[in-house]
C-alpha positions in Angstrom: -63.9 -45.6 16.3 -61.5 -48.0 17.8 -62.7 -51.4 18.3 -61.7 -53.2 21.9 -62.5 -56.7 22.3 -61.8 -59.9 24.4 -62.5 -63.1 23.4 -65.6 -64.9 24.5 -64.0 -67.6 26.7 -62.0 -64.9 28.4 -65.2 -62.8 28.9 -67.2 -65.6 29.9 -64.4 -66.8 32.7 -63.0 -63.7 33.8 -66.7 -61.7 33.8 -69.2 -64.4 34.8 -69.4 -63.5 38.6 -69.3 -59.7 38.2 -71.9 -59.7 35.2 -74.3 -62.0 37.5 -74.0 -59.6 40.3 -74.1 -56.3 38.5 -77.0 -54.3 37.4 -77.8 -53.2 33.7 -75.8 -50.2 32.3 -77.9 -47.1 32.4 -78.2 -43.9 30.8 -75.7 -41.5 31.7 -78.1 -39.4 34.2 -77.0 -36.4 35.9 -73.3 -37.6 36.1 -72.2 -35.9 33.2 -71.8 -36.7 29.3 -69.8 -40.1 28.2 -70.2 -42.0 31.3 -71.3 -45.3 32.2 -74.1 -45.3 34.8 -75.0 -48.6 36.3 -77.7 -50.1 38.9 -76.4 -50.9 42.6 -75.9 -54.7 43.5 -76.8 -55.8 46.7 -74.5 -58.9 45.8 -71.2 -56.4 45.8 -69.5 -55.1 48.5 -70.6 -51.2 48.8 -67.2 -49.8 48.7 -66.6 -51.6 45.4 -70.5 -51.6 43.9 -69.6 -49.3 40.9 -72.9 -47.1 40.4 -71.1 -44.6 37.7 -67.8 -44.7 35.8 -66.6 -41.2 34.0 -63.4 -39.9 32.5 -63.4 -36.7 31.1 -60.8 -33.6 30.1 -59.5 -30.9 31.7 -57.3 -28.7 29.9 -54.5 -31.3 29.1 -55.6 -33.6 31.8 -57.6 -36.8 32.2 -60.0 -37.2 35.4 -61.1 -40.6 36.2 -63.7 -40.9 38.4 -66.0 -43.5 39.7 -68.9 -43.8 41.9 -69.7 -46.4 44.5 -72.8 -47.2 46.4 -70.8 -47.3 49.6 -67.8 -45.1 51.0 -65.0 -45.5 48.1 -61.5 -46.4 49.6 -63.2 -47.9 53.1 -62.1 -51.3 52.5 -58.2 -52.4 52.2 -56.8 -55.9 52.1 -55.5 -57.3 55.3 -51.8 -57.1 55.9 -50.4 -60.7 55.5 -46.8 -59.8 56.5 -45.2 -61.0 53.2 -45.1 -60.4 49.3 -45.9 -63.7 47.9 -49.6 -64.2 47.7 -50.5 -60.9 49.0 -54.0 -58.8 47.6 -54.0 -55.8 45.7 -57.4 -54.2 46.1 -58.1 -51.6 43.1 -60.3 -49.3 40.9 -59.5 -49.6 37.4 -60.4 -47.7 34.3 -59.6 -50.1 31.1 -59.3 -48.1 28.1 -59.0 -48.4 24.2 -55.7 -46.0 24.5 -52.5 -47.6 23.0 -50.1 -48.1 25.7 -47.5 -46.4 24.0 -49.5 -43.0 24.8 -48.1 -43.4 28.2 -44.7 -44.6 27.6 -44.8 -48.3 27.0 -44.1 -50.4 23.8 -47.2 -50.2 21.2 -50.0 -52.5 21.0 -48.7 -54.2 24.3 -52.0 -55.0 25.8 -54.9 -53.3 27.2 -53.7 -50.2 28.9 -55.8 -49.3 32.0 -55.5 -46.7 34.8 -55.7 -48.2 38.5 -56.2 -46.9 41.9 -54.7 -49.5 44.4 -53.8 -50.5 47.6 -51.8 -53.5 49.2 -50.2 -53.0 52.4 -47.7 -56.0 51.9 -45.4 -54.1 49.4 -44.5 -50.7 48.1 -44.5 -50.0 44.2 -44.2 -46.2 44.1 -40.4 -45.8 45.1 -40.4 -42.2 44.0 -43.0 -40.9 46.0 -43.9 -40.6 50.2 -47.6 -40.8 50.0 -47.7 -41.4 54.1 -45.5 -38.3 54.6 -43.3 -40.3 57.1 -39.8 -39.4 55.2 -39.5 -43.0 53.8 -40.2 -44.1 50.4 -40.7 -48.0 50.9 -43.5 -48.3 53.2 -46.7 -46.6 51.5 -48.3 -49.4 49.7 -51.2 -49.6 52.1 -52.3 -45.8 51.1 -54.3 -45.8 48.2 -52.2 -44.7 45.2 -52.4 -44.6 41.5 -50.8 -46.7 38.5 -50.8 -47.1 34.6 -50.6 -51.0 33.9 -50.8 -53.2 30.9 -52.8 -56.3 31.1 -52.9 -59.4 28.9 -55.0 -62.8 29.4 -52.7 -65.4 30.9 -54.3 -68.8 31.3 -51.5 -69.3 34.1 -53.5 -67.0 36.4 -56.9 -69.1 35.9 -59.2 -70.1 33.0 -59.6 -66.8 31.1 -58.0 -64.4 33.7 -55.9 -61.3 33.4 -52.4 -60.6 34.5 -50.4 -57.2 34.5 -48.0 -58.2 31.5 -44.8 -59.4 32.9 -40.9 -58.4 31.6 -38.8 -61.2 31.0 -35.6 -61.5 32.2 -33.1 -60.0 29.9 -35.8 -58.2 27.8 -35.7 -54.0 27.5 -39.1 -53.0 26.7 -39.8 -49.2 26.1 -41.0 -47.7 29.6 -42.4 -44.6 31.0 -39.5 -42.6 33.3 -41.5 -43.4 36.5 -41.6 -47.4 35.8 -41.0 -48.6 39.4 -38.2 -51.0 38.7 -40.8 -54.1 38.9 -40.7 -57.2 36.4 -44.1 -55.7 35.3 -45.7 -53.3 32.5 -46.4 -51.1 35.4 -46.0 -47.2 36.0 -46.1 -45.4 39.5 -46.6 -41.9 38.1 -47.6 -40.2 41.5 -50.8 -39.0 40.7 -52.8 -39.2 44.0 -56.6 -40.2 44.2 -58.8 -38.3 46.0 -62.0 -39.9 48.1 -65.4 -38.2 49.1 -67.9 -40.1 50.3 -68.9 -42.7 47.2 -66.8 -41.2 44.8 -63.0 -42.0 44.1 -61.3 -39.4 41.3 -57.7 -39.0 40.1 -56.8 -35.8 37.7 -53.7 -37.3 35.5 -51.7 -34.9 33.1 -52.0 -36.0 29.5 -50.2 -34.7 26.5 -52.1 -36.4 23.8 -55.7 -34.9 23.9 -56.1 -35.4 20.0 -56.0 -38.8 20.5 -59.3 -39.2 22.6 -62.2 -38.4 20.4 -62.4 -42.2 19.5 -61.0 -43.4 22.9 -63.5 -45.9 25.0 -63.3 -47.1 28.8 -64.8 -49.1 31.0 -64.9 -49.5 34.9 -64.0 -52.3 37.1 -63.4 -53.0 40.9 -61.1 -56.2 41.4 -58.5 -57.6 43.8 -55.2 -58.9 42.2 -53.1 -61.4 43.9 -49.1 -61.9 43.8 -48.0 -65.3 42.6 -47.3 -67.3 45.7 -44.0 -68.4 43.9 -43.1 -64.8 42.8 -42.6 -66.0 39.4 -44.4 -65.0 36.2 -47.1 -64.5 36.2 -46.5 -62.2 39.0 -49.7 -60.3 39.4 -53.1 -61.8 38.3 -56.6 -60.6 38.4 -57.7 -63.0 41.0 -61.4 -61.6 41.5 -63.5 -59.1 39.8 -66.1 -57.6 41.9 -67.8 -55.8 39.4 -67.9 -54.4 36.0 -69.6 -50.8 34.9 -71.0 -51.9 31.9 -71.6 -55.6 32.8 -69.9 -57.2 29.7 -66.4 -55.2 29.2 -67.5 -53.6 26.4 -66.1 -50.2 26.6 -69.1 -48.3 26.1 -67.7 -45.3 27.7 -66.7 -42.1 25.9 -63.7 -39.7 26.5 -65.4 -36.2 27.2 
């Protein structure tokens, strides 16, 4: 089985609050095989209080699912009117998959799938999520991304960031890369929300790569750097981690 780990200082700094708020990981119960069940936590805002996380396959697709104790997707960032310092709320599935599986450079960092909302900017320039005929005003609508994460002390002690693309470099990127100087993909797969659950069906060609793959579930807030310089997008607040320790105990099924 492919291993996945973060350094002890990174886990301690980034996840201390989330571990304190998260209940213990439980047996999978009635939610389906391979998932992570977690006790509800009163200290976590209910729309981000993860109680079950799962990724399973349907034909040549992955289905990402996350259940929370409240109404999923109900809470979004308040619009600030500017990009610098703005917030991104997210439901995230960190995985042990190599970023090359979705079009990034091999071993570029931690590949994660995310459902996000951020009313101050649009990072899905190929898609019109709100159906108004404009492509650049949909950031506040919940939408999906593949992102590559790495630790960066500039984001705070032990904190993670979406990996920056240095000026002048030309890394391998997915075809639906939105043009931002980040390792981020905007593939246009729309999430669905039903009461306490958010789910997304994502086409995935290399199903044979999945038997040894692992995942976790995280709810978090990211923040755009106030100076708009690298690191551009940092994980600023972790609301809850499904496993409690980011150990990626989930198995793709």
